[in-house]
N, CA, C and O of each residue as an XYZ file, in Angstrom:
896
protein
N      87.051    -91.847     -4.313
C      88.031    -92.463     -5.213
C      88.021    -91.821     -6.596
O      89.076    -91.618     -7.196
N      86.828    -91.500     -7.104
C      86.752    -90.949     -8.456
C      87.394    -89.595     -8.549
O      87.752    -89.164     -9.645
N      87.557    -88.888     -7.414
C      88.195    -87.582     -7.444
C      89.658    -87.653     -7.782
O      90.252    -86.644     -8.164
N      90.272    -88.845     -7.651
C      91.691    -88.993     -7.976
C      91.917    -89.489     -9.392
O      93.065    -89.616     -9.818
N      90.853    -89.773    -10.135
C      91.010    -90.318    -11.475
C      91.557    -89.283    -12.435
O      91.333    -88.083    -12.276
N      92.272    -89.762    -13.429
C      92.836    -88.938    -14.494
C      93.777    -87.864    -13.970
O      93.759    -86.717    -14.416
N      94.598    -88.271    -13.010
C      95.680    -87.396    -12.594
C      95.301    -86.360    -11.579
O      96.166    -85.591    -11.159
N      94.035    -86.290    -11.150
C      93.663    -85.300    -10.152
C      94.181    -85.737     -8.799
O      94.107    -86.917     -8.457
N      94.694    -84.821     -8.042
C      95.263    -85.147     -6.752
C      96.687    -85.614     -6.904
O      97.411    -85.131     -7.773
N      97.102    -86.555     -6.064
C      98.476    -87.001     -6.041
C      98.552    -88.464     -6.388
O      97.661    -89.251     -6.070
N      99.627    -88.806     -7.041
C      99.864    -90.191     -7.390
C     100.527    -90.887     -6.219
O     100.735    -90.296     -5.159
N     100.859    -92.159     -6.428
C     101.511    -92.905     -5.369
C     102.825    -92.240     -5.011
O     103.597    -91.837     -5.881
N     103.064    -92.135     -3.713
C     104.271    -91.471     -3.275
C     104.108    -89.985     -3.123
O     105.060    -89.301     -2.745
N     102.924    -89.454     -3.408
C     102.679    -88.037     -3.203
C     103.267    -87.153     -4.269
O     103.457    -85.962     -4.023
N     103.572    -87.681     -5.464
C     104.162    -86.889     -6.531
C     103.113    -86.611     -7.584
O     102.531    -87.546     -8.135
N     102.858    -85.352     -7.875
C     101.904    -84.995     -8.916
C     102.540    -85.284    -10.262
O     103.685    -84.900    -10.501
N     101.818    -85.950    -11.137
C     102.400    -86.417    -12.388
C     102.636    -85.295    -13.387
O     103.536    -85.397    -14.221
N     101.873    -84.262    -13.324
C     102.057    -83.167    -14.281
C     102.366    -81.897    -13.518
O     101.528    -81.407    -12.760
N     103.558    -81.358    -13.708
C     103.987    -80.170    -12.994
C     104.166    -79.025    -13.972
O     104.776    -79.215    -15.025
N     103.649    -77.830    -13.656
C     103.798    -76.679    -14.541
C     105.240    -76.371    -14.938
O     105.463    -75.995    -16.088
N     106.254    -76.509    -14.037
C     107.630    -76.214    -14.465
C     108.122    -77.070    -15.617
O     109.088    -76.704    -16.286
N     107.468    -78.215    -15.864
C     107.887    -79.054    -16.985
C     107.681    -78.362    -18.320
O     108.254    -78.785    -19.324
N     106.869    -77.299    -18.357
C     106.616    -76.563    -19.594
C     107.673    -75.487    -19.846
O     107.767    -74.960    -20.954
N     108.458    -75.164    -18.837
C     109.403    -74.065    -18.992
C     110.509    -74.387    -19.992
O     110.853    -73.555    -20.832
N     111.066    -75.594    -19.900
C     112.228    -75.944    -20.715
C     111.908    -75.918    -22.211
O     112.618    -75.236    -22.950
N     110.872    -76.627    -22.706
C     110.572    -76.535    -24.135
C     110.170    -75.136    -24.562
O     110.397    -74.755    -25.710
N     109.575    -74.360    -23.657
C     109.233    -72.986    -23.992
C     110.471    -72.142    -24.231
O     110.514    -71.355    -25.177
N     111.484    -72.302    -23.378
C     112.744    -71.568    -23.553
C     113.450    -72.010    -24.833
O     113.992    -71.178    -25.561
N     113.447    -73.302    -25.107
C     114.090    -73.803    -26.330
C     113.423    -73.227    -27.579
O     114.101    -72.882    -28.547
N     112.100    -73.125    -27.554
C     111.399    -72.580    -28.722
C     111.750    -71.104    -28.929
O     111.866    -70.643    -30.064
N     111.915    -70.370    -27.833
C     112.308    -68.960    -27.954
C     113.691    -68.842    -28.583
O     113.927    -67.976    -29.426
N     114.602    -69.717    -28.169
C     115.957    -69.689    -28.727
C     115.931    -69.960    -30.224
O     116.641    -69.302    -30.984
N     115.122    -70.921    -30.654
C     115.101    -71.300    -32.073
C     114.548    -70.173    -32.938
O     115.230    -69.699    -33.847
N     113.307    -69.736    -32.662
C     112.738    -68.729    -33.556
C     113.381    -67.364    -33.337
O     113.404    -66.543    -34.254
N     113.906    -67.106    -32.132
C     114.608    -65.848    -31.907
C     115.912    -65.780    -32.684
O     116.257    -64.735    -33.237
N     116.641    -66.901    -32.728
C     117.902    -66.938    -33.473
C     117.668    -66.760    -34.965
O     118.416    -66.055    -35.643
N     116.622    -67.407    -35.470
C     116.354    -67.315    -36.912
C     115.904    -65.904    -37.294
O     116.368    -65.345    -38.288
N     115.002    -65.337    -36.503
C     114.474    -64.009    -36.823
C     115.566    -62.941    -36.740
O     115.637    -62.063    -37.600
N     116.406    -63.008    -35.727
C     117.363    -61.929    -35.482
C     118.645    -62.030    -36.303
O     119.196    -61.008    -36.712
N     119.134    -63.262    -36.553
C     120.468    -63.375    -37.146
C     120.564    -64.310    -38.340
O     121.628    -64.408    -38.950
N     119.507    -64.984    -38.684
C     119.596    -65.950    -39.792
C     119.119    -65.373    -41.124
O     118.962    -66.119    -42.091
N     118.888    -64.077    -41.192
C     118.630    -63.401    -42.465
C     119.797    -62.465    -42.712
O     119.990    -61.493    -41.981
N     120.578    -62.762    -43.748
C     121.823    -62.032    -44.010
C     121.858    -61.564    -45.466
O     121.100    -62.043    -46.309
N     122.741    -60.633    -45.732
C     122.981    -60.169    -47.098
C     123.945    -61.112    -47.798
O     124.879    -61.636    -47.192
N     123.702    -61.314    -49.069
C     124.611    -62.166    -49.834
C     125.989    -61.531    -49.914
O     127.001    -62.218    -49.777
N     126.031    -60.249    -50.131
C     127.287    -59.490    -50.111
C     126.946    -58.047    -49.773
O     125.776    -57.702    -49.607
N     127.965    -57.208    -49.671
C     127.769    -55.811    -49.265
C     127.032    -55.000    -50.319
O     126.480    -53.946    -50.005
N     127.011    -55.461    -51.546
C     126.384    -54.707    -52.625
C     124.912    -55.083    -52.821
O     124.173    -54.372    -53.502
N     124.501    -56.170    -52.238
C     123.111    -56.633    -52.389
C     122.366    -56.415    -51.068
O     122.669    -57.093    -50.086
N     121.411    -55.498    -51.014
C     120.706    -55.215    -49.756
C     119.651    -56.244    -49.397
O     119.102    -56.199    -48.295
N     119.357    -57.156    -50.284
C     118.306    -58.141    -50.012
C     118.746    -59.124    -48.935
O     119.865    -59.636    -48.973
N     117.856    -59.386    -47.969
C     118.144    -60.340    -46.899
C     117.689    -61.733    -47.329
O     116.562    -61.922    -47.787
N     118.575    -62.687    -47.174
C     118.294    -64.070    -47.559
C     118.446    -64.979    -46.344
O     119.197    -64.681    -45.415
N     117.722    -66.086    -46.372
C     117.823    -67.060    -45.288
C     119.195    -67.704    -45.317
O     119.673    -68.108    -46.377
N     119.829    -67.800    -44.164
C     121.182    -68.327    -44.096
C     121.231    -69.822    -44.411
O     122.292    -70.340    -44.759
N     120.111    -70.516    -44.296
C     120.059    -71.950    -44.578
C     119.919    -72.178    -46.082
O     118.820    -72.393    -46.593
N     121.035    -72.127    -46.766
C     121.086    -72.389    -48.210
C     120.164    -71.456    -48.991
O     119.663    -71.815    -50.057
N     119.945    -70.261    -48.455
C     119.075    -69.267    -49.079
C     117.664    -69.812    -49.326
O     116.967    -69.395    -50.251
N     117.273    -70.756    -48.469
C     115.962    -71.389    -48.596
C     115.009    -70.719    -47.607
O     115.088    -70.952    -46.401
N     114.122    -69.900    -48.122
C     113.193    -69.187    -47.266
C     112.278    -70.141    -46.498
O     111.857    -69.833    -45.383
N     111.971    -71.289    -47.085
C     111.090    -72.259    -46.419
C     111.709    -72.788    -45.126
O     111.002    -73.042    -44.150
N     113.041    -72.954    -45.127
C     113.710    -73.455    -43.921
C     113.552    -72.472    -42.764
O     113.202    -72.874    -41.654
N     113.803    -71.201    -43.011
C     113.654    -70.194    -41.954
C     112.194    -70.056    -41.524
O     111.899    -69.963    -40.333
N     111.294    -70.044    -42.487
C     109.870    -69.887    -42.156
C     109.363    -71.064    -41.330
O     108.591    -70.885    -40.388
N     109.797    -72.256    -41.687
C     109.354    -73.438    -40.945
C     109.889    -73.404    -39.516
O     109.148    -73.679    -38.572
N     111.164    -73.070    -39.349
C     111.737    -72.998    -38.008
C     111.029    -71.974    -37.141
O     110.773    -72.223    -35.963
N     110.710    -70.815    -37.723
C     109.994    -69.782    -36.974
C     108.593    -70.252    -36.600
O     108.155    -70.066    -35.464
N     107.893    -70.858    -37.550
C     106.517    -71.303    -37.303
C     106.457    -72.353    -36.194
O     105.614    -72.262    -35.301
N     107.347    -73.350    -36.244
C     107.340    -74.395    -35.225
C     107.697    -73.814    -33.855
O     107.124    -74.206    -32.838
N     108.644    -72.881    -33.839
C     109.018    -72.256    -32.576
C     107.865    -71.488    -31.953
O     107.654    -71.559    -30.742
N     107.123    -70.759    -32.766
C     105.991    -69.982    -32.238
C     104.880    -70.908    -31.759
O     104.311    -70.690    -30.689
N     104.567    -71.941    -32.542
C     103.532    -72.894    -32.130
C     103.923    -73.564    -30.817
O     103.094    -73.727    -29.922
N     105.178    -73.947    -30.711
C     105.655    -74.595    -29.495
C     105.557    -73.659    -28.289
O     105.159    -74.078    -27.202
N     105.918    -72.405    -28.485
C     105.898    -71.441    -27.381
C     104.482    -71.222    -26.854
O     104.249    -71.279    -25.646
N     103.540    -70.972    -27.758
C     102.161    -70.743    -27.314
C     101.528    -72.020    -26.784
O     100.668    -71.965    -25.905
N     101.945    -73.176    -27.311
C     101.456    -74.441    -26.757
C     101.914    -74.640    -25.322
O     101.155    -75.133    -24.486
N     103.164    -74.255    -25.031
C     103.666    -74.357    -23.665
C     102.876    -73.453    -22.721
O     102.562    -73.847    -21.598
N     102.559    -72.258    -23.171
C     101.774    -71.334    -22.338
C     100.386    -71.907    -22.063
O      99.902    -71.868    -20.931
N      99.752    -72.439    -23.107
C      98.396    -72.979    -22.950
C      98.375    -74.127    -21.954
O      97.549    -74.138    -21.040
N      99.275    -75.097    -22.118
C      99.261    -76.252    -21.235
C      99.824    -75.928    -19.852
O      99.541    -76.640    -18.889
N     100.609    -74.873    -19.745
C     101.008    -74.398    -18.424
C      99.782    -73.944    -17.636
O      99.652    -74.252    -16.451
N      98.895    -73.219    -18.287
C      97.648    -72.779    -17.636
C      96.768    -73.982    -17.307
O      96.165    -74.039    -16.236
N      96.695    -74.942    -18.230
C      95.900    -76.150    -17.974
C      96.427    -76.897    -16.759
O      95.647    -77.374    -15.935
N      97.745    -77.003    -16.642
C      98.331    -77.686    -15.489
C      98.013    -76.966    -14.183
O      97.788    -77.610    -13.158
N      97.994    -75.648    -14.214
C      97.710    -74.887    -13.003
C      96.286    -75.121    -12.508
O      96.048    -75.198    -11.303
N      95.342    -75.235    -13.438
C      93.936    -75.375    -13.067
C      93.436    -76.810    -13.169
O      92.240    -77.059    -13.017
N      94.329    -77.750    -13.422
C      93.905    -79.128    -13.620
C      93.262    -79.704    -12.367
O      92.285    -80.447    -12.464
N      93.793    -79.373    -11.190
C      93.256    -79.917     -9.952
C      91.839    -79.425     -9.670
O      91.108    -80.044     -8.897
N      91.452    -78.318    -10.294
C      90.134    -77.747    -10.048
C      89.071    -78.278    -11.009
O      87.897    -77.937    -10.871
N      89.459    -79.098    -11.970
C      88.493    -79.675    -12.905
C      87.762    -80.807    -12.197
O      88.369    -81.812    -11.827
N      86.463    -80.641    -12.012
C      85.691    -81.622    -11.257
C      85.202    -82.786    -12.105
O      84.995    -83.884    -11.587
N      85.016    -82.564    -13.388
C      84.473    -83.607    -14.254
C      85.566    -84.575    -14.684
O      86.626    -84.160    -15.152
N      85.300    -85.872    -14.522
C      86.260    -86.888    -14.954
C      86.430    -86.858    -16.471
O      87.539    -87.047    -16.971
N      85.348    -86.623    -17.206
C      85.432    -86.580    -18.666
C      86.288    -85.405    -19.138
O      87.062    -85.535    -20.087
N      86.145    -84.263    -18.474
C      86.953    -83.099    -18.853
C      88.424    -83.325    -18.547
O      89.285    -82.900    -19.318
N      88.728    -83.983    -17.441
C      90.123    -84.292    -17.123
C      90.697    -85.266    -18.149
O      91.857    -85.151    -18.545
N      89.880    -86.219    -18.573
C      90.335    -87.180    -19.576
C      90.630    -86.470    -20.895
O      91.630    -86.762    -21.551
N      89.758    -85.536    -21.282
C      89.992    -84.791    -22.530
C      91.268    -83.955    -22.436
O      92.028    -83.867    -23.401
N      91.499    -83.349    -21.285
C      92.702    -82.535    -21.115
C      93.961    -83.384    -21.231
O      94.939    -82.964    -21.850
N      93.944    -84.574    -20.641
C      95.107    -85.461    -20.721
C      95.326    -85.944    -22.147
O      96.463    -85.986    -22.618
N      94.254    -86.309    -22.838
C      94.377    -86.762    -24.226
C      94.862    -85.630    -25.137
O      95.659    -85.867    -26.044
N      94.388    -84.408    -24.904
C      94.847    -83.268    -25.690
C      96.326    -83.015    -25.456
O      97.067    -82.736    -26.398
N      96.755    -83.109    -24.219
C      98.175    -82.951    -23.896
C      99.005    -84.016    -24.582
O     100.062    -83.720    -25.140
N      98.538    -85.248    -24.547
C      99.261    -86.358    -25.176
C      99.359    -86.169    -26.682
O     100.426    -86.372    -27.262
N      98.260    -85.783    -27.323
C      98.253    -85.600    -28.779
C      99.125    -84.427    -29.202
O      99.905    -84.532    -30.147
N      98.988    -83.307    -28.496
C      99.760    -82.118    -28.861
C     101.261    -82.346    -28.657
O     102.070    -81.928    -29.486
N     101.627    -82.995    -27.574
C     103.049    -83.261    -27.325
C     103.633    -84.184    -28.393
O     104.758    -83.984    -28.850
N     102.862    -85.191    -28.781
C     103.341    -86.062    -29.854
C     103.460    -85.335    -31.180
O     104.407    -85.565    -31.933
N     102.496    -84.450    -31.476
C     102.547    -83.673    -32.712
C     103.750    -82.740    -32.740
O     104.418    -82.615    -33.766
N     104.030    -82.081    -31.605
C     105.188    -81.180    -31.535
C     106.501    -81.948    -31.616
O     107.477    -81.444    -32.173
N     106.538    -83.140    -31.078
C     107.747    -83.961    -31.205
C     108.053    -84.237    -32.670
O     109.206    -84.179    -33.097
N     107.005    -84.540    -33.437
C     107.182    -84.790    -34.872
C     107.618    -83.526    -35.606
O     108.514    -83.571    -36.448
N     106.978    -82.387    -35.283
C     107.339    -81.137    -35.952
C     108.790    -80.752    -35.677
O     109.492    -80.299    -36.581
N     109.240    -80.927    -34.445
C     110.623    -80.587    -34.121
C     111.600    -81.549    -34.774
O     112.708    -81.147    -35.131
N     111.221    -82.797    -34.937
C     112.082    -83.747    -35.642
C     112.262    -83.327    -37.103
O     113.367    -83.360    -37.644
N     111.151    -82.931    -37.726
C     111.226    -82.456    -39.107
C     112.052    -81.178    -39.187
O     112.846    -81.006    -40.112
N     111.868    -80.280    -38.217
C     112.621    -79.026    -38.218
C     114.110    -79.285    -38.090
O     114.910    -78.669    -38.795
N     114.488    -80.184    -37.204
C     115.914    -80.496    -37.034
C     116.502    -81.063    -38.316
O     117.565    -80.627    -38.756
N     115.823    -82.030    -38.918
C     116.331    -82.638    -40.151
C     116.392    -81.621    -41.283
O     117.365    -81.587    -42.036
N     115.359    -80.795    -41.406
C     115.284    -79.803    -42.483
C     116.395    -78.766    -42.353
O     117.109    -78.492    -43.317
N     116.539    -78.188    -41.158
C     117.555    -77.153    -40.960
C     118.971    -77.719    -41.090
O     119.844    -77.088    -41.685
N     119.190    -78.911    -40.531
C     120.527    -79.515    -40.620
C     120.890    -79.835    -42.067
O     122.034    -79.641    -42.480
N     119.924    -80.322    -42.832
C     120.180    -80.642    -44.237
C     120.489    -79.393    -45.057
O     121.407    -79.391    -45.877
N     119.723    -78.342    -44.831
C     119.953    -77.108    -45.586
C     121.259    -76.426    -45.160
O     121.912    -75.781    -45.980
N     121.632    -76.558    -43.928
C     122.893    -75.965    -43.481
C     124.089    -76.686    -44.089
O     125.096    -76.057    -44.415
N     123.983    -77.993    -44.241
C     125.066    -78.738    -44.884
C     125.252    -78.322    -46.345
O     126.361    -78.389    -46.876
N     124.191    -77.903    -46.977
C     124.257    -77.500    -48.379
C     124.602    -76.018    -48.555
O     124.728    -75.541    -49.683
N     124.751    -75.313    -47.479
C     125.004    -73.874    -47.555
C     126.460    -73.608    -47.932
O     127.384    -74.196    -47.371
N     126.633    -72.728    -48.877
C     127.984    -72.304    -49.271
C     128.414    -71.150    -48.380
O     127.726    -70.132    -48.295
N     129.534    -71.308    -47.726
C     130.013    -70.294    -46.798
C     130.469    -69.050    -47.557
O     131.144    -69.126    -48.584
N     130.079    -67.929    -47.019
C     130.486    -66.632    -47.561
C     130.595    -65.662    -46.388
O     130.344    -66.027    -45.240
N     130.972    -64.428    -46.693
C     131.112    -63.451    -45.627
C     129.772    -63.182    -44.953
O     129.710    -63.055    -43.730
N     128.715    -63.095    -45.724
C     127.398    -62.857    -45.148
C     126.904    -64.047    -44.343
O     126.323    -63.875    -43.272
N     127.133    -65.270    -44.859
C     126.685    -66.470    -44.168
C     127.429    -66.657    -42.849
O     126.833    -67.090    -41.863
N     128.698    -66.342    -42.819
C     129.495    -66.498    -41.601
C     128.978    -65.628    -40.456
O     129.177    -65.953    -39.286
N     128.318    -64.527    -40.795
C     127.777    -63.660    -39.750
C     126.609    -64.303    -39.002
O     126.389    -64.023    -37.823
N     125.871    -65.156    -39.687
C     124.745    -65.831    -39.044
C     124.996    -67.287    -38.755
O     124.061    -68.032    -38.458
N     126.271    -67.717    -38.840
C     126.592    -69.134    -38.656
C     126.291    -69.603    -37.228
O     125.724    -70.679    -37.035
N     126.664    -68.808    -36.241
C     126.430    -69.213    -34.850
C     124.935    -69.336    -34.543
O     124.509    -70.267    -33.860
N     124.154    -68.397    -35.051
C     122.712    -68.458    -34.832
C     122.107    -69.672    -35.524
O     121.192    -70.301    -34.993
N     122.620    -70.002    -36.716
C     122.109    -71.170    -37.437
C     122.410    -72.456    -36.667
O     121.551    -73.330    -36.549
N     123.623    -72.566    -36.149
C     123.979    -73.763    -35.369
C     123.154    -73.840    -34.087
O     122.755    -74.927    -33.671
N     122.900    -72.696    -33.463
C     122.077    -72.698    -32.246
C     120.655    -73.155    -32.549
O     120.070    -73.912    -31.775
N     120.098    -72.704    -33.664
C     118.744    -73.112    -34.037
C     118.676    -74.619    -34.271
O     117.711    -75.273    -33.876
N     119.706    -75.164    -34.917
C     119.730    -76.609    -35.170
C     119.869    -77.382    -33.862
O     119.165    -78.367    -33.639
N     120.774    -76.934    -33.003
C     121.014    -77.646    -31.737
C     119.768    -77.646    -30.852
O     119.391    -78.681    -30.301
N     119.137    -76.492    -30.719
C     117.979    -76.426    -29.837
C     116.744    -77.060    -30.464
O     115.799    -77.399    -29.752
N     116.734    -77.225    -31.773
C     115.679    -78.027    -32.393
C     115.804    -79.480    -31.962
O     114.805    -80.153    -31.708
N     117.031    -79.952    -31.884
C     117.261    -81.329    -31.417
C     116.886    -81.472    -29.950
O     116.247    -82.452    -29.566
N     117.279    -80.501    -29.124
C     116.922    -80.551    -27.709
C     115.402    -80.505    -27.508
O     114.872    -81.119    -26.582
N     114.719    -79.781    -28.375
C     113.263    -79.693    -28.268
C     112.597    -81.042    -28.523
O     111.567    -81.353    -27.926
N     113.184    -81.837    -29.405
C     112.646    -83.184    -29.639
C     112.642    -83.969    -28.335
O     111.653    -84.620    -27.996
N     113.753    -83.904    -27.605
C     113.879    -84.660    -26.357
C     112.862    -84.194    -25.324
O     112.211    -85.009    -24.670
N     112.730    -82.879    -25.180
C     111.809    -82.358    -24.159
C     110.357    -82.689    -24.471
O     109.588    -83.011    -23.565
N     109.978    -82.615    -25.734
C     108.580    -82.917    -26.072
C     108.292    -84.406    -25.995
O     107.172    -84.798    -25.669
N     109.279    -85.245    -26.288
C     109.085    -86.682    -26.090
C     108.913    -86.994    -24.606
O     108.118    -87.858    -24.234
N     109.664    -86.285    -23.759
C     109.500    -86.458    -22.309
C     108.090    -86.066    -21.872
O     107.506    -86.720    -21.007
N     107.539    -85.006    -22.463
C     106.168    -84.608    -22.139
C     105.157    -85.638    -22.638
O     104.119    -85.849    -22.011
N     105.459    -86.271    -23.752
C     104.590    -87.353    -24.239
C     104.548    -88.491    -23.225
O     103.475    -89.001    -22.904
N     105.711    -88.887    -22.723
C     105.776    -89.978    -21.756
C     105.060    -89.606    -20.459
O     104.396    -90.445    -19.850
N     105.193    -88.357    -20.040
C     104.513    -87.907    -18.822
C     102.992    -87.941    -18.998
O     102.264    -88.389    -18.112
N     102.522    -87.457    -20.163
C     101.082    -87.473    -20.421
C     100.565    -88.904    -20.545
O      99.456    -89.203    -20.102
N     101.365    -89.791    -21.148
C     100.960    -91.192    -21.275
C     100.882    -91.857    -19.912
O      99.977    -92.653    -19.662
N     101.813    -91.542    -19.034
C     101.777    -92.095    -17.682
C     100.541    -91.634    -16.930
O      99.902    -92.423    -16.233
N     100.203    -90.364    -17.068
C      99.019    -89.842    -16.392
C      97.752    -90.448    -16.985
O      96.788    -90.688    -16.258
N      97.736    -90.701    -18.297
C      96.569    -91.317    -18.930
C      96.361    -92.740    -18.408
O      95.238    -93.141    -18.103
N      97.451    -93.491    -18.310
C      97.334    -94.866    -17.815
C      96.898    -94.892    -16.354
O      96.068    -95.716    -15.967
N      97.445    -94.008    -15.553
C      97.054    -93.947    -14.156
C      95.584    -93.569    -14.018
O      94.875    -94.122    -13.178
N      95.127    -92.633    -14.837
C      93.729    -92.231    -14.806
C      92.812    -93.362    -15.207
O      91.735    -93.515    -14.631
N      93.212    -94.160    -16.182
C      92.413    -95.313    -16.599
C      92.292    -96.321    -15.471
O      91.203    -96.831    -15.205
N      93.407    -96.614    -14.805
C      93.378    -97.576    -13.706
C      92.490    -97.082    -12.575
O      91.717    -97.858    -12.013
N      92.590    -95.803    -12.233
C      91.786    -95.270    -11.131
C      90.302    -95.273    -11.476
O      89.461    -95.529    -10.614
N      89.980    -94.987    -12.747
C      88.575    -94.996    -13.153
C      88.001    -96.400    -13.068
O      86.871    -96.574    -12.613
N      88.753    -97.403    -13.497
C      88.284    -98.778    -13.402
C      88.123    -99.190    -11.951
O      87.166    -99.878    -11.596
N      89.060    -98.769    -11.116
C      88.971    -99.109     -9.695
C      87.736    -98.500     -9.067
O      87.057    -99.137     -8.261
N      87.442    -97.243     -9.447
C      86.305    -96.547     -8.852
C      84.982    -97.180     -9.277
O      84.032    -97.205     -8.494
N      84.908    -97.694    -10.511
C      83.643    -98.233    -11.009
C      83.444    -99.688    -10.639
O      82.304   -100.138    -10.527
N      84.524   -100.442    -10.444
C      84.392   -101.861    -10.183
C      84.300   -102.186     -8.698
O      83.632   -103.148     -8.318
N      84.957   -101.402     -7.859
C      85.044   -101.750     -6.456
C      83.894   -101.193     -5.620
O      83.657   -101.652     -4.503
N      83.177   -100.202     -6.161
C      82.115    -99.583     -5.390
C      80.783    -99.731     -6.104
O      80.719    -99.782     -7.333
N      79.739    -99.799     -5.325
C      78.404    -99.950     -5.902
C      78.013    -98.685     -6.632
O      78.392    -97.582     -6.238
N      77.249    -98.856     -7.702
C      76.830    -97.694     -8.483
C      75.844    -96.845     -7.704
O      75.827    -95.623     -7.857
N      75.027    -97.465     -6.876
C      74.048    -96.732     -6.086
C      74.695    -96.246     -4.801
O      75.168    -97.043     -3.990
N      74.712    -94.927     -4.622
C      75.355    -94.383     -3.445
C      74.641    -94.733     -2.160
O      75.237    -94.659     -1.086
N      73.355    -95.119     -2.244
C      72.595    -95.464     -1.047
C      72.704    -96.934     -0.688
O      72.094    -97.373      0.287
N      73.463    -97.700     -1.447
C      73.581    -99.123     -1.177
C      74.279    -99.345      0.155
O      75.211    -98.625      0.513
N      73.815   -100.345      0.875
C      74.376   -100.608      2.202
C      75.719   -101.289      2.075
O      75.969   -102.009      1.108
N      76.590   -101.062      3.054
C      77.873   -101.733      3.075
C      77.672   -103.186      3.493
O      76.750   -103.477      4.254
N      78.494   -104.086      3.026
C      78.360   -105.495      3.413
C      78.641   -105.677      4.896
O      79.414   -104.930      5.496
N      77.998   -106.687      5.476
C      78.176   -106.947      6.893
C      79.550   -107.514      7.191
O      80.308   -107.843      6.279
N      79.868   -107.626      8.472
C      81.153   -108.177      8.885
C      81.157   -109.679      8.677
O      80.166   -110.339      8.990
N      82.209   -110.223      8.172
C      82.286   -111.676      8.004
C      82.419   -112.384      9.339
O      82.772   -111.788     10.357
N      82.128   -113.664      9.301
C      82.229   -114.465     10.521
C      83.681   -114.532     10.963
O      84.593   -114.660     10.146
N      83.876   -114.444     12.271
C      85.229   -114.510     12.782
C      86.014   -113.242     12.603
O      87.242   -113.263     12.675
N      85.328   -112.118     12.368
C      86.025   -110.868     12.132
C      86.426   -110.185     13.428
O      87.125   -109.173     13.395
N      86.001   -110.714     14.566
C      86.343   -110.094     15.835
C      85.280   -109.152     16.341
O      85.432   -108.587     17.424
N      84.198   -108.959     15.590
C      83.105   -108.083     16.005
C      82.063   -108.923     16.727
O      81.412   -109.769     16.115
N      81.908   -108.698     17.993
C      80.989   -109.508     18.791
C      79.546   -109.112     18.507
O      79.241   -107.945     18.263
N      78.683   -110.086     18.541
C      77.262   -109.824     18.393
C      76.713   -109.224     19.680
O      77.213   -109.494     20.772
N      75.674   -108.403     19.532
C      75.069   -107.781     20.710
C      74.393   -108.803     21.604
O      74.151   -108.541     22.782
N      74.083   -109.989     21.037
C      73.428   -111.012     21.849
C      74.340   -111.534     22.955
O      73.862   -112.062     23.959
N      75.638   -111.389     22.774
C      76.584   -111.910     23.749
C      76.438   -111.202     25.088
O      76.649   -111.779     26.154
N      76.062   -109.912     24.989
C      75.996   -109.108     26.200
C      74.587   -108.993     26.765
O      74.383   -108.196     27.681
N      73.593   -109.751     26.268
C      72.242   -109.689     26.783
C      72.118   -110.519     28.066
O      72.575   -111.660     28.122
N      71.497   -109.933     29.091
C      71.302   -110.655     30.350
C      70.134   -111.621     30.214
O      69.183   -111.337     29.485
N      70.189   -112.753     30.901
C      69.053   -113.700     30.844
C      67.826   -113.098     31.508
O      67.972   -112.279     32.416
N      66.660   -113.463     31.103
C      65.436   -112.903     31.711
C      65.366   -113.230     33.195
O      65.790   -114.294     33.648
N      64.822   -112.284     33.924
C      64.746   -112.457     35.383
C      63.767   -113.573     35.725
O      62.682   -113.653     35.149
N      64.151   -114.434     36.662
C      63.264   -115.519     37.109
C      63.556   -115.819     38.574
O      64.677   -115.632     39.046
N      62.556   -116.274     39.271
C      62.705   -116.620     40.682
C      63.510   -117.904     40.811
O      63.309   -118.839     40.037
N      64.408   -117.961     41.766
C      65.128   -119.233     41.974
C      64.156   -120.331     42.373
O      63.160   -120.084     43.052
N      64.457   -121.523     41.947
C      63.550   -122.639     42.218
C      63.481   -122.962     43.697
O      62.453   -123.437     44.179
N      64.590   -122.704     44.446
C      64.614   -123.085     45.850
C      64.318   -121.921     46.782
O      64.580   -122.014     47.982
N      63.778   -120.829     46.255
C      63.478   -119.669     47.106
C      62.331   -119.991     48.038
O      61.393   -120.700     47.673
N      62.418   -119.451     49.276
C      61.348   -119.691     50.225
C      60.121   -118.906     49.841
O      60.222   -117.706     49.583
N      58.958   -119.540     49.791
C      57.741   -118.790     49.463
C      57.361   -117.876     50.606
O      57.692   -118.127     51.765
N      56.653   -116.802     50.256
C      56.243   -115.822     51.264
C      55.258   -116.457     52.240
O      54.320   -117.141     51.831
N      55.479   -116.223     53.543
C      54.584   -116.747     54.570
C      54.919   -118.131     55.057
O      54.095   -118.758     55.722
N      56.078   -118.625     54.758
C      56.477   -119.980     55.171
C      56.751   -119.951     56.679
O      57.528   -119.116     57.141
N      56.138   -120.831     57.437
C      56.275   -120.903     58.879
C      57.273   -121.984     59.281
O      57.220   -123.132     58.840
N      58.189   -121.543     60.147
C      59.155   -122.527     60.653
C      58.494   -123.372     61.733
O      57.979   -122.801     62.694
N      58.478   -124.654     61.635
C      57.797   -125.489     62.676
C      58.438   -125.331     64.035
O      59.659   -125.230     64.154
N      57.597   -125.312     65.068
C      58.073   -125.151     66.454
C      58.400   -126.516     67.031
O      57.735   -127.516     66.757
N      59.418   -126.518     67.815
C      59.798   -127.749     68.472
C      59.410   -127.717     69.923
O      59.653   -128.682     70.649
């Protein structure tokens, strides 16, 4: 029973609670966000000024924050993808519990970071004055904002998945410790009365004895 605790093995219905493909979607979204900012969200103010400025209201912090969160999210997806692949091979219940708690904490932290990124980028974009240079990176800026919002949803979904696995692991651990004896050599309880298991005494033959009316050896029949 303890081998199924903390998400190891299969849950009810044969569905594994944590699947590696669940990491693909937020990983792709993070690539879109930091890729869009790096490639197209640094533009020239005009043709005469060679300096590249952040398209989000010329606020370098907005672009830097979006890039940083995207990179952290991407490498986090890779790390937990590997953890999911090898999770079934973790034999220690404590190590599985730590892995689930780390997944839960990291997913919640990334959900918060993406929420801040969405609000920050959307606010700075609203304050941006449109110009010829800004219009060149407008599509990339909108894509970064949109996929920041989508990333919030995906990471919240991962939080719920990790929370479900944590609760299931807690229930299985309690079941394993409460229902079974701590000593592995402890004997199993006997069958209750009326369980349908017959006692061996039922099939014991009575001890052999001579019939009371048997003729004794040497008995002579009287002659007439």
